[in-house]
C-alpha positions in Angstrom: 113.4 166.3 63.0 109.9 166.7 64.1 108.2 170.3 65.2 106.3 169.7 68.6 104.2 172.4 70.3 104.2 172.2 73.9 101.5 173.5 76.6 102.6 173.1 80.0 104.4 174.4 83.0 107.8 176.5 82.8 110.5 176.8 85.7 113.3 179.2 85.6 115.6 176.7 87.6 115.5 173.0 87.2 113.9 170.6 84.7 110.4 170.0 84.7 107.6 170.8 82.4 108.5 172.6 79.5 112.0 173.2 81.1 112.8 169.5 81.0 110.8 168.6 77.6 112.5 171.4 75.6 116.2 170.4 76.3 115.8 167.1 75.8 114.1 167.5 72.3 116.5 169.9 71.1 119.3 167.6 72.3 118.0 165.1 69.9 117.3 167.7 66.9 113.8 168.5 67.2 112.2 171.9 67.6 109.9 173.2 70.0 107.3 176.0 70.3 106.7 176.4 74.0 103.4 178.1 75.6 104.0 178.3 79.4 100.8 177.8 81.6 102.7 178.9 84.7 105.7 180.5 85.4 107.7 179.7 88.4 111.2 179.9 89.9 111.4 176.3 90.4 109.5 173.1 91.0 106.8 173.7 94.1 108.4 170.8 95.9 111.3 173.0 96.8 111.0 175.1 100.1 110.9 178.5 98.3 109.1 178.9 95.3 107.9 182.1 93.3 105.6 182.7 90.3 102.0 182.5 89.0 99.8 181.0 86.4 100.0 182.6 83.1 96.3 183.9 82.3 94.8 182.1 79.6 94.0 184.8 77.2 97.4 185.7 77.2 98.6 182.1 76.5 95.8 182.2 73.7 97.2 185.6 72.2 100.6 183.9 72.0 99.3 181.0 70.4 97.3 183.1 67.9 100.7 185.4 67.3 102.5 182.0 66.6 100.1 181.1 64.0 100.0 184.8 62.5 103.4 184.3 61.9 103.5 181.1 60.2 105.3 179.4 62.8 102.6 176.5 63.6 102.2 175.6 59.8 104.4 172.7 60.1 103.8 171.3 63.5 104.2 167.7 63.7 102.8 167.1 67.4 100.9 168.8 70.2 101.7 168.0 74.0 99.8 169.0 76.7 101.1 168.9 80.3 100.6 171.0 83.3 97.1 172.5 83.0 96.1 174.2 86.5 92.5 175.4 85.5 89.6 173.9 83.4 90.1 177.2 81.4 93.6 176.0 80.6 91.9 172.7 79.8 89.7 174.5 77.2 92.6 176.2 75.9 94.3 172.9 75.3 91.1 171.6 73.6 91.4 174.4 71.3 94.7 174.1 70.5 94.0 170.1 69.3 91.2 171.1 67.3 93.1 173.8 65.4 95.9 171.5 64.4 93.8 168.5 63.2 96.8 166.9 61.1 99.2 167.1 64.2 99.9 164.0 66.7 98.3 165.0 69.4 99.8 163.7 72.9 98.1 164.4 76.4 99.9 163.7 79.6 97.1 164.2 82.0 99.0 165.8 84.9 96.3 165.2 87.3 98.4 163.9 90.6 100.5 161.1 92.1 100.1 158.4 95.3 100.1 159.0 98.1 99.1 163.2 97.4 96.3 162.5 95.1 95.3 165.3 92.9 97.3 168.1 92.9 95.1 170.3 90.6 91.4 171.3 90.8 88.8 168.6 90.4 87.0 170.6 87.7 90.2 170.8 85.8 90.9 166.9 86.4 87.2 166.5 85.1 87.8 168.7 81.9 91.0 166.7 80.9 89.2 163.3 81.5 85.9 164.5 79.8 87.0 167.0 77.1 91.2 166.4 76.6 92.0 162.8 76.8 89.3 161.8 74.0 90.9 164.2 71.4 94.2 162.5 72.2 96.0 159.8 69.9 98.5 158.9 72.8 97.7 159.3 76.7 100.6 159.0 79.2 99.1 158.8 82.6 101.0 157.3 85.9 99.4 154.6 87.9 97.3 157.2 89.9 96.1 159.2 87.0 95.2 156.0 85.1 93.1 154.7 88.3 91.6 158.3 88.9 90.4 158.5 85.2 89.1 154.9 84.7 87.9 154.4 88.2 89.7 151.4 88.3 92.1 149.8 90.6 95.8 149.4 89.1 97.7 147.9 91.9 99.1 145.2 89.5 100.5 145.2 85.9 97.2 142.8 84.8 94.9 145.6 86.6 97.1 148.3 84.9 96.5 146.9 81.4 93.0 146.2 82.1 92.4 149.9 83.2 94.4 150.9 80.2 92.3 149.3 77.9 89.2 150.7 79.0 90.4 153.8 78.7 91.5 153.4 75.2 88.7 151.9 73.4 86.1 154.0 75.2 88.2 157.5 74.4 90.1 156.5 71.5 93.9 157.0 72.3 96.8 154.7 72.7 97.4 154.7 76.4 101.3 153.9 77.5 101.2 154.2 81.6 104.1 155.4 83.2 105.1 153.9 86.6 103.4 150.8 85.9 103.4 148.3 88.7 105.8 145.6 87.5 106.6 143.9 90.7 109.7 142.5 92.6 110.7 146.5 93.0 110.4 147.2 89.5 108.5 149.8 87.7 108.1 150.9 83.9 106.1 151.4 81.3 103.3 149.5 79.9 101.9 149.9 76.5 98.1 149.2 76.2 98.3 148.5 72.3 100.3 145.4 72.2 100.4 144.6 76.1 104.1 145.1 76.1 105.9 146.2 79.5 109.5 148.0 79.6 110.7 147.1 83.1 113.0 148.8 85.0 114.4 148.6 88.4 112.6 151.3 91.2 115.1 154.0 92.0 115.0 155.9 94.9 116.7 159.3 94.4 115.2 160.3 91.0 114.7 163.9 90.3 111.6 165.3 89.3 110.5 165.9 85.5 110.9 162.1 84.3 107.3 162.0 83.0 107.5 165.5 81.2 110.8 164.0 79.3 108.9 160.5 78.4 106.0 162.4 77.1 108.1 164.8 74.9 109.8 162.0 73.5 106.6 160.3 72.6 105.3 163.5 71.2 108.5 163.5 69.1 107.6 160.3 67.7 110.7 158.4 69.0 110.3 154.4 69.0 109.1 153.6 72.5 112.4 151.3 73.0 114.6 154.1 71.9 112.4 156.7 74.3 113.1 154.3 77.3 116.9 153.9 76.1 117.0 157.7 76.4 115.0 157.9 79.5 116.6 155.2 81.6 119.9 156.3 80.6 119.0 159.8 82.0 117.7 158.8 85.2 120.9 156.8 85.8 123.0 159.9 85.2 121.0 161.9 87.7 120.3 159.6 90.9 120.9 161.5 93.6 120.9 165.2 91.8 118.6 168.1 92.6 117.5 168.0 89.1 117.7 166.1 86.0 121.4 166.3 84.3 120.2 166.9 80.7 122.9 169.0 79.5 125.7 167.7 81.8 125.2 163.8 80.4 123.8 164.6 77.0 126.8 162.6 75.3 125.8 159.4 77.0 121.8 159.7 77.4 121.6 160.8 73.6 123.4 157.7 72.4 121.7 155.4 74.7 120.5 152.1 73.4 117.0 151.0 73.3 115.2 149.1 75.8 113.9 145.8 75.3 110.3 145.0 76.6 108.5 141.7 77.3 105.1 140.9 76.4 102.6 140.3 79.0 101.3 136.8 78.8 97.9 135.6 79.2 96.7 138.5 77.5 94.9 139.1 74.1 96.1 141.9 71.8 
């Protein structure tokens, strides 16, 4: 059982950000300490949404109280997700620096294709320049990897090249989500050993899949097993308004690991 501190968004209804990561980790027996960067009624893609950003000084006070109560002494991993402003990024940097022995996972929530960036550019630059270099593991999607490196990622070979540029330059292991696997496939690319977990590209997948994946990684779930959990949850949630985390827990928690393929023509 791991104890994970997560700094990300929170919604009252549905499963994105903390509201996706926390129930998944708890179903697998892990403990979560939650620090919300925004508090919303639901994901912003729905017609009606209400809520607001949580002021940085308020989040910092929450973290300080948890530390003073002794609740952060046994944190195994810190995961950062949605950080709407450069000041929120600065707080994330402080948290990582304050917990040097914890596994540090950064989900660089910057944007997606075709919309592009959906946070302010100064916040995105702060994630790239200040937060990513402190990470042990980074989990960008294909758009985010391209933005972070300035490289095209239209093929799996290009994605691997970009990920390896990001990793050696800044330090972290890079796990690329929504990797372009070709022939109606997507998946997760591990830059460390040039392996690809290819899965069919599906329509009707609810929001929150990336949040679940980064949470599983932060908890130390081996990548083949994390992908097994994730794919089973996706299969059980196709066409639903939200991920069916609770309703199908008996299925996705018991899913078998996925197999991977080695990307040929590369040096590991």
